[in-house]
VMD Tcl script that builds the backbone (N, CA, C; Angstrom):
set m [mol new atoms 360]
animate dup $m
set s [atomselect $m all]
$s set {name element resname resid chain x y z} {
  {N N MET 1 A 59.185 -9.004 141.379}
  {CA C MET 1 A 57.790 -9.287 141.641}
  {C C MET 1 A 57.500 -9.103 143.133}
  {N N ASP 2 A 56.466 -8.343 143.440}
  {CA C ASP 2 A 56.046 -8.189 144.825}
  {C C ASP 2 A 55.367 -9.465 145.282}
  {N N ARG 3 A 55.724 -9.904 146.452}
  {CA C ARG 3 A 55.130 -11.114 147.009}
  {C C ARG 3 A 53.908 -10.737 147.849}
  {N N LEU 4 A 52.889 -11.566 147.813}
  {CA C LEU 4 A 51.676 -11.369 148.591}
  {C C LEU 4 A 51.988 -11.650 150.057}
  {N N ARG 5 A 51.649 -10.695 150.927}
  {CA C ARG 5 A 51.918 -10.831 152.368}
  {C C ARG 5 A 50.778 -11.603 153.020}
  {N N VAL 6 A 51.088 -12.800 153.546}
  {CA C VAL 6 A 50.060 -13.679 154.091}
  {C C VAL 6 A 50.331 -14.020 155.552}
  {N N ALA 7 A 49.256 -14.431 156.220}
  {CA C ALA 7 A 49.356 -14.881 157.605}
  {C C ALA 7 A 48.566 -16.170 157.764}
  {N N ILE 8 A 48.921 -16.918 158.785}
  {CA C ILE 8 A 48.254 -18.172 159.111}
  {C C ILE 8 A 47.693 -18.039 160.513}
  {N N VAL 9 A 46.417 -18.366 160.664}
  {CA C VAL 9 A 45.795 -18.336 161.983}
  {C C VAL 9 A 45.537 -19.783 162.384}
  {N N GLU 10 A 46.439 -20.324 163.172}
  {CA C GLU 10 A 46.390 -21.677 163.716}
  {C C GLU 10 A 47.803 -22.193 163.701}
  {N N SER 11 A 48.260 -22.684 164.830}
  {CA C SER 11 A 49.652 -23.124 164.911}
  {C C SER 11 A 49.765 -24.618 165.156}
  {N N GLY 12 A 48.707 -25.359 164.879}
  {CA C GLY 12 A 48.749 -26.814 165.024}
  {C C GLY 12 A 49.237 -27.471 163.747}
  {N N ASN 13 A 48.797 -28.689 163.516}
  {CA C ASN 13 A 49.260 -29.454 162.361}
  {C C ASN 13 A 48.968 -28.770 161.029}
  {N N ILE 14 A 47.750 -28.276 160.863}
  {CA C ILE 14 A 47.376 -27.651 159.591}
  {C C ILE 14 A 48.186 -26.381 159.364}
  {N N GLY 15 A 48.269 -25.548 160.380}
  {CA C GLY 15 A 48.988 -24.285 160.247}
  {C C GLY 15 A 50.473 -24.460 159.991}
  {N N THR 16 A 51.104 -25.385 160.699}
  {CA C THR 16 A 52.540 -25.560 160.506}
  {C C THR 16 A 52.851 -26.250 159.177}
  {N N ASP 17 A 51.992 -27.138 158.720}
  {CA C ASP 17 A 52.175 -27.741 157.402}
  {C C ASP 17 A 52.036 -26.667 156.327}
  {N N LEU 18 A 51.034 -25.824 156.482}
  {CA C LEU 18 A 50.825 -24.739 155.530}
  {C C LEU 18 A 52.011 -23.773 155.533}
  {N N LEU 19 A 52.539 -23.475 156.703}
  {CA C LEU 19 A 53.703 -22.596 156.807}
  {C C LEU 19 A 54.873 -23.162 156.006}
  {N N ALA 20 A 55.154 -24.436 156.168}
  {CA C ALA 20 A 56.268 -25.063 155.453}
  {C C ALA 20 A 56.069 -24.973 153.942}
  {N N LYS 21 A 54.853 -25.210 153.488}
  {CA C LYS 21 A 54.578 -25.165 152.048}
  {C C LYS 21 A 54.636 -23.742 151.498}
  {N N LEU 22 A 54.056 -22.797 152.222}
  {CA C LEU 22 A 54.036 -21.415 151.733}
  {C C LEU 22 A 55.423 -20.786 151.720}
  {N N ARG 23 A 56.274 -21.172 152.637}
  {CA C ARG 23 A 57.623 -20.596 152.687}
  {C C ARG 23 A 58.446 -20.984 151.461}
  {N N ARG 24 A 58.040 -22.029 150.755}
  {CA C ARG 24 A 58.747 -22.439 149.528}
  {C C ARG 24 A 58.255 -21.667 148.302}
  {N N SER 25 A 57.185 -20.922 148.456}
  {CA C SER 25 A 56.590 -20.211 147.331}
  {C C SER 25 A 57.327 -18.912 147.044}
  {N N GLU 26 A 57.464 -18.601 145.767}
  {CA C GLU 26 A 58.031 -17.323 145.372}
  {C C GLU 26 A 56.948 -16.251 145.260}
  {N N ALA 27 A 55.673 -16.665 145.338}
  {CA C ALA 27 A 54.562 -15.732 145.153}
  {C C ALA 27 A 54.074 -15.115 146.461}
  {N N VAL 28 A 54.356 -15.759 147.589}
  {CA C VAL 28 A 53.866 -15.249 148.864}
  {C C VAL 28 A 55.003 -15.128 149.868}
  {N N GLU 29 A 54.782 -14.252 150.833}
  {CA C GLU 29 A 55.690 -14.092 151.963}
  {C C GLU 29 A 54.863 -14.283 153.228}
  {N N VAL 30 A 55.195 -15.286 154.019}
  {CA C VAL 30 A 54.478 -15.505 155.277}
  {C C VAL 30 A 55.033 -14.515 156.292}
  {N N VAL 31 A 54.175 -13.579 156.700}
  {CA C VAL 31 A 54.626 -12.527 157.615}
  {C C VAL 31 A 54.078 -12.698 159.022}
  {N N GLY 32 A 53.097 -13.597 159.206}
  {CA C GLY 32 A 52.526 -13.747 160.532}
  {C C GLY 32 A 51.895 -15.093 160.776}
  {N N MET 33 A 51.907 -15.497 162.049}
  {CA C MET 33 A 51.219 -16.704 162.486}
  {C C MET 33 A 50.636 -16.430 163.872}
  {N N ALA 34 A 49.355 -16.752 164.021}
  {CA C ALA 34 A 48.689 -16.574 165.314}
  {C C ALA 34 A 48.241 -17.921 165.840}
  {N N GLY 35 A 48.457 -18.125 167.106}
  {CA C GLY 35 A 47.990 -19.313 167.801}
  {C C GLY 35 A 47.356 -18.898 169.118}
  {N N ILE 36 A 47.134 -19.870 169.989}
  {CA C ILE 36 A 46.531 -19.547 171.288}
  {C C ILE 36 A 47.339 -20.080 172.465}
  {N N ASP 37 A 48.361 -20.879 172.196}
  {CA C ASP 37 A 49.158 -21.493 173.259}
  {C C ASP 37 A 50.481 -20.749 173.417}
  {N N PRO 38 A 50.683 -20.068 174.551}
  {CA C PRO 38 A 51.925 -19.311 174.726}
  {C C PRO 38 A 53.170 -20.201 174.784}
  {N N ALA 39 A 53.004 -21.484 175.075}
  {CA C ALA 39 A 54.142 -22.400 175.161}
  {C C ALA 39 A 54.325 -23.236 173.899}
  {N N SER 40 A 53.648 -22.874 172.826}
  {CA C SER 40 A 53.695 -23.650 171.593}
  {C C SER 40 A 55.091 -23.657 170.982}
  {N N ASP 41 A 55.641 -24.852 170.799}
  {CA C ASP 41 A 56.943 -24.949 170.143}
  {C C ASP 41 A 56.819 -24.637 168.653}
  {N N ARG 42 A 55.641 -24.829 168.085}
  {CA C ARG 42 A 55.438 -24.531 166.661}
  {C C ARG 42 A 55.440 -23.024 166.402}
  {N N VAL 43 A 54.855 -22.267 167.311}
  {CA C VAL 43 A 54.912 -20.811 167.194}
  {C C VAL 43 A 56.362 -20.351 167.359}
  {N N ALA 44 A 57.067 -20.960 168.293}
  {CA C ALA 44 A 58.477 -20.606 168.503}
  {C C ALA 44 A 59.314 -20.896 167.254}
  {N N ARG 45 A 59.036 -22.024 166.581}
  {CA C ARG 45 A 59.769 -22.361 165.352}
  {C C ARG 45 A 59.478 -21.341 164.248}
  {N N ALA 46 A 58.216 -20.935 164.131}
  {CA C ALA 46 A 57.866 -19.922 163.121}
  {C C ALA 46 A 58.592 -18.618 163.422}
  {N N ARG 47 A 58.620 -18.230 164.689}
  {CA C ARG 47 A 59.321 -17.006 165.096}
  {C C ARG 47 A 60.801 -17.100 164.754}
  {N N ALA 48 A 61.398 -18.270 164.967}
  {CA C ALA 48 A 62.821 -18.467 164.657}
  {C C ALA 48 A 63.091 -18.359 163.156}
  {N N GLN 49 A 62.064 -18.557 162.336}
  {CA C GLN 49 A 62.193 -18.436 160.884}
  {C C GLN 49 A 61.921 -17.003 160.408}
  {N N GLY 50 A 61.730 -16.079 161.348}
  {CA C GLY 50 A 61.526 -14.682 160.989}
  {C C GLY 50 A 60.082 -14.281 160.800}
  {N N VAL 51 A 59.151 -15.144 161.187}
  {CA C VAL 51 A 57.728 -14.856 161.057}
  {C C VAL 51 A 57.250 -14.166 162.337}
  {N N THR 52 A 56.490 -13.085 162.198}
  {CA C THR 52 A 55.894 -12.433 163.362}
  {C C THR 52 A 54.851 -13.375 163.945}
  {N N THR 53 A 54.925 -13.624 165.242}
  {CA C THR 53 A 54.009 -14.575 165.868}
  {C C THR 53 A 53.355 -13.980 167.106}
  {N N THR 54 A 52.227 -14.567 167.449}
  {CA C THR 54 A 51.537 -14.230 168.686}
  {C C THR 54 A 50.722 -15.423 169.135}
  {N N HIS 55 A 50.553 -15.536 170.434}
  {CA C HIS 55 A 49.657 -16.556 170.985}
  {C C HIS 55 A 48.346 -15.895 171.426}
  {N N GLU 56 A 48.181 -14.624 171.068}
  {CA C GLU 56 A 47.012 -13.867 171.497}
  {C C GLU 56 A 45.970 -13.699 170.402}
  {N N GLY 57 A 46.025 -14.523 169.367}
  {CA C GLY 57 A 44.975 -14.547 168.366}
  {C C GLY 57 A 45.129 -13.567 167.215}
  {N N LEU 58 A 44.142 -13.621 166.335}
  {CA C LEU 58 A 44.157 -12.854 165.088}
  {C C LEU 58 A 44.197 -11.346 165.317}
  {N N GLU 59 A 43.378 -10.848 166.221}
  {CA C GLU 59 A 43.346 -9.393 166.433}
  {C C GLU 59 A 44.725 -8.849 166.803}
  {N N HIS 60 A 45.421 -9.556 167.671}
  {CA C HIS 60 A 46.750 -9.109 168.076}
  {C C HIS 60 A 47.722 -9.193 166.905}
  {N N LEU 61 A 47.632 -10.250 166.100}
  {CA C LEU 61 A 48.499 -10.367 164.932}
  {C C LEU 61 A 48.295 -9.197 163.980}
  {N N LEU 62 A 47.042 -8.783 163.787}
  {CA C LEU 62 A 46.761 -7.664 162.891}
  {C C LEU 62 A 47.331 -6.352 163.420}
  {N N GLU 63 A 47.454 -6.228 164.730}
  {CA C GLU 63 A 48.111 -5.053 165.312}
  {C C GLU 63 A 49.612 -5.094 165.038}
  {N N LEU 64 A 50.198 -6.292 165.124}
  {CA C LEU 64 A 51.636 -6.442 164.916}
  {C C LEU 64 A 52.035 -6.344 163.450}
  {N N GLU 65 A 51.173 -6.831 162.563}
  {CA C GLU 65 A 51.447 -6.871 161.114}
  {C C GLU 65 A 50.268 -6.262 160.353}
  {N N PRO 66 A 50.155 -4.952 160.307}
  {CA C PRO 66 A 48.983 -4.318 159.681}
  {C C PRO 66 A 48.929 -4.422 158.158}
  {N N GLU 67 A 49.998 -4.868 157.516}
  {CA C GLU 67 A 50.030 -4.922 156.049}
  {C C GLU 67 A 49.715 -6.310 155.485}
  {N N ILE 68 A 49.080 -7.165 156.253}
  {CA C ILE 68 A 48.704 -8.501 155.780}
  {C C ILE 68 A 47.656 -8.348 154.679}
  {N N GLU 69 A 47.819 -9.126 153.601}
  {CA C GLU 69 A 46.899 -9.057 152.468}
  {C C GLU 69 A 45.966 -10.258 152.367}
  {N N LEU 70 A 46.378 -11.391 152.922}
  {CA C LEU 70 A 45.590 -12.622 152.836}
  {C C LEU 70 A 45.834 -13.447 154.085}
  {N N VAL 71 A 44.754 -14.019 154.639}
  {CA C VAL 71 A 44.873 -14.851 155.833}
  {C C VAL 71 A 44.327 -16.244 155.543}
  {N N PHE 72 A 45.120 -17.246 155.902}
  {CA C PHE 72 A 44.667 -18.631 155.877}
  {C C PHE 72 A 44.171 -18.949 157.282}
  {N N ASP 73 A 42.868 -19.184 157.420}
  {CA C ASP 73 A 42.267 -19.445 158.722}
  {C C ASP 73 A 42.031 -20.937 158.882}
  {N N ALA 74 A 42.824 -21.568 159.724}
  {CA C ALA 74 A 42.703 -23.005 159.971}
  {C C ALA 74 A 42.247 -23.280 161.401}
  {N N THR 75 A 41.548 -22.323 161.984}
  {CA C THR 75 A 41.034 -22.488 163.337}
  {C C THR 75 A 39.733 -23.276 163.297}
  {N N SER 76 A 39.044 -23.323 164.414}
  {CA C SER 76 A 37.774 -24.041 164.478}
  {C C SER 76 A 36.709 -23.331 163.647}
  {N N ALA 77 A 35.789 -24.105 163.128}
  {CA C ALA 77 A 34.722 -23.537 162.306}
  {C C ALA 77 A 33.918 -22.496 163.079}
  {N N SER 78 A 33.802 -22.655 164.370}
  {CA C SER 78 A 33.026 -21.694 165.157}
  {C C SER 78 A 33.714 -20.332 165.240}
  {N N ALA 79 A 35.025 -20.280 165.047}
  {CA C ALA 79 A 35.757 -19.012 165.093}
  {C C ALA 79 A 35.732 -18.277 163.756}
  {N N HIS 80 A 35.452 -18.978 162.676}
  {CA C HIS 80 A 35.526 -18.379 161.346}
  {C C HIS 80 A 34.616 -17.174 161.134}
  {N N PRO 81 A 33.368 -17.188 161.575}
  {CA C PRO 81 A 32.532 -15.995 161.343}
  {C C PRO 81 A 33.123 -14.732 161.966}
  {N N HIS 82 A 33.634 -14.843 163.182}
  {CA C HIS 82 A 34.251 -13.677 163.837}
  {C C HIS 82 A 35.498 -13.234 163.065}
  {N N HIS 83 A 36.330 -14.182 162.702}
  {CA C HIS 83 A 37.539 -13.850 161.949}
  {C C HIS 83 A 37.196 -13.238 160.597}
  {N N ALA 84 A 36.209 -13.819 159.907}
  {CA C ALA 84 A 35.811 -13.311 158.588}
  {C C ALA 84 A 35.337 -11.861 158.689}
  {N N GLU 85 A 34.560 -11.558 159.709}
  {CA C GLU 85 A 34.070 -10.185 159.901}
  {C C GLU 85 A 35.227 -9.232 160.196}
  {N N LEU 86 A 36.107 -9.648 161.077}
  {CA C LEU 86 A 37.266 -8.840 161.442}
  {C C LEU 86 A 38.136 -8.539 160.219}
  {N N LEU 87 A 38.364 -9.532 159.399}
  {CA C LEU 87 A 39.196 -9.357 158.205}
  {C C LEU 87 A 38.486 -8.528 157.141}
  {N N ALA 88 A 37.203 -8.781 156.948}
  {CA C ALA 88 A 36.438 -8.035 155.949}
  {C C ALA 88 A 36.422 -6.542 156.285}
  {N N GLN 89 A 36.325 -6.206 157.559}
  {CA C GLN 89 A 36.341 -4.799 157.976}
  {C C GLN 89 A 37.640 -4.110 157.580}
  {N N ARG 90 A 38.706 -4.886 157.468}
  {CA C ARG 90 A 40.015 -4.328 157.110}
  {C C ARG 90 A 40.349 -4.530 155.633}
  {N N GLY 91 A 39.435 -5.137 154.899}
  {CA C GLY 91 A 39.657 -5.381 153.478}
  {C C GLY 91 A 40.668 -6.485 153.199}
  {N N ILE 92 A 40.827 -7.394 154.151}
  {CA C ILE 92 A 41.783 -8.499 154.008}
  {C C ILE 92 A 41.039 -9.747 153.568}
  {N N ARG 93 A 41.505 -10.361 152.491}
  {CA C ARG 93 A 40.905 -11.607 152.019}
  {C C ARG 93 A 41.299 -12.754 152.943}
  {N N SER 94 A 40.429 -13.782 152.998}
  {CA C SER 94 A 40.737 -14.930 153.834}
  {C C SER 94 A 40.340 -16.216 153.130}
  {N N ILE 95 A 41.037 -17.278 153.507}
  {CA C ILE 95 A 40.739 -18.608 152.997}
  {C C ILE 95 A 40.511 -19.519 154.187}
  {N N ASP 96 A 39.364 -20.165 154.211}
  {CA C ASP 96 A 38.994 -21.102 155.261}
  {C C ASP 96 A 39.731 -22.413 155.001}
  {N N ARG 97 A 40.618 -22.802 155.930}
  {CA C ARG 97 A 41.409 -24.018 155.766}
  {C C ARG 97 A 41.012 -25.121 156.742}
  {N N THR 98 A 39.896 -24.974 157.433}
  {CA C THR 98 A 39.479 -26.003 158.367}
  {C C THR 98 A 38.823 -27.149 157.618}
  {N N PRO 99 A 39.325 -28.364 157.787}
  {CA C PRO 99 A 38.709 -29.502 157.101}
  {C C PRO 99 A 37.252 -29.664 157.476}
  {N N GLY 100 A 36.424 -29.798 156.471}
  {CA C GLY 100 A 35.007 -30.061 156.712}
  {C C GLY 100 A 34.200 -28.864 157.154}
  {N N ALA 101 A 34.798 -27.694 157.267}
  {CA C ALA 101 A 34.095 -26.478 157.705}
  {C C ALA 101 A 33.247 -26.781 158.923}
  {N N LEU 102 A 31.925 -26.806 158.776}
  {CA C LEU 102 A 31.049 -27.088 159.914}
  {C C LEU 102 A 30.611 -28.543 159.944}
  {N N GLY 103 A 31.184 -29.379 159.124}
  {CA C GLY 103 A 30.826 -30.792 159.102}
  {C C GLY 103 A 30.007 -31.123 157.874}
  {N N PRO 104 A 29.902 -32.406 157.551}
  {CA C PRO 104 A 29.235 -32.821 156.313}
  {C C PRO 104 A 27.756 -32.466 156.257}
  {N N ARG 105 A 27.078 -32.448 157.370}
  {CA C ARG 105 A 25.643 -32.141 157.365}
  {C C ARG 105 A 25.376 -30.650 157.318}
  {N N SER 106 A 26.382 -29.859 157.636}
  {CA C SER 106 A 26.201 -28.403 157.659}
  {C C SER 106 A 27.042 -27.725 156.602}
  {N N SER 107 A 27.415 -28.422 155.563}
  {CA C SER 107 A 28.353 -27.871 154.589}
  {C C SER 107 A 27.826 -26.643 153.869}
  {N N ARG 108 A 26.513 -26.400 153.895}
  {CA C ARG 108 A 25.973 -25.201 153.236}
  {C C ARG 108 A 26.216 -23.950 154.045}
  {N N ARG 109 A 26.616 -24.073 155.306}
  {CA C ARG 109 A 26.861 -22.905 156.144}
  {C C ARG 109 A 28.336 -22.847 156.512}
  {N N SER 110 A 29.136 -22.385 155.603}
  {CA C SER 110 A 30.559 -22.219 155.866}
  {C C SER 110 A 30.985 -20.833 155.418}
  {N N THR 111 A 32.203 -20.466 155.765}
  {CA C THR 111 A 32.672 -19.164 155.315}
  {C C THR 111 A 33.177 -19.278 153.891}
  {N N SER 112 A 33.007 -18.227 153.161}
  {CA C SER 112 A 33.472 -18.195 151.784}
  {C C SER 112 A 34.973 -18.342 151.735}
  {N N THR 113 A 35.461 -19.085 150.759}
  {CA C THR 113 A 36.896 -19.337 150.709}
  {C C THR 113 A 37.709 -18.138 150.251}
  {N N ILE 114 A 37.083 -17.159 149.654}
  {CA C ILE 114 A 37.856 -16.011 149.191}
  {C C ILE 114 A 37.469 -14.724 149.912}
  {N N THR 115 A 36.201 -14.414 149.978}
  {CA C THR 115 A 35.806 -13.117 150.510}
  {C C THR 115 A 35.724 -13.063 152.012}
  {N N GLY 116 A 35.555 -14.226 152.664}
  {CA C GLY 116 A 35.415 -14.232 154.112}
  {C C GLY 116 A 34.011 -13.859 154.543}
  {N N THR 117 A 33.058 -13.799 153.617}
  {CA C THR 117 A 31.691 -13.466 153.976}
  {C C THR 117 A 30.860 -14.744 154.093}
  {N N PRO 118 A 29.877 -14.765 154.984}
  {CA C PRO 118 A 29.072 -15.975 155.163}
  {C C PRO 118 A 28.320 -16.381 153.899}
  {N N ARG 119 A 28.271 -17.670 153.662}
  {CA C ARG 119 A 27.493 -18.243 152.579}
  {C C ARG 119 A 26.362 -19.035 153.203}
  {N N MET 120 A 25.215 -19.027 152.607}
  {CA C MET 120 A 24.090 -19.843 153.083}
  {C C MET 120 A 23.642 -20.786 152.014}
}
mol reanalyze $m
mol bondsrecalc $m
mol representation Tube
mol addrep $m
């Protein structure tokens, strides 16, 4: 069975928890993780596990791993529209993993959990 090639954008608590869970799956292969802190020990741990990593964000990760099929985006809600557009242009599906998206009062304006396109 071919495994789905996935990446995680965020190297904090949500991203590293997701990495641990996804690495146990037989259905997916975590091939990339992007963060923003060059001194992140969590990015270093992912790299030590054989995951392609970068502290230079999603665009750089896509240059390093062009065969990504699905991205879990756990960054800030304000970054999601840019990421969704970038991924949609490449035909890559994305899942918004930020708790609360834009917050309880703005829940109607979040990124779609599958297509990465804005919902209103």
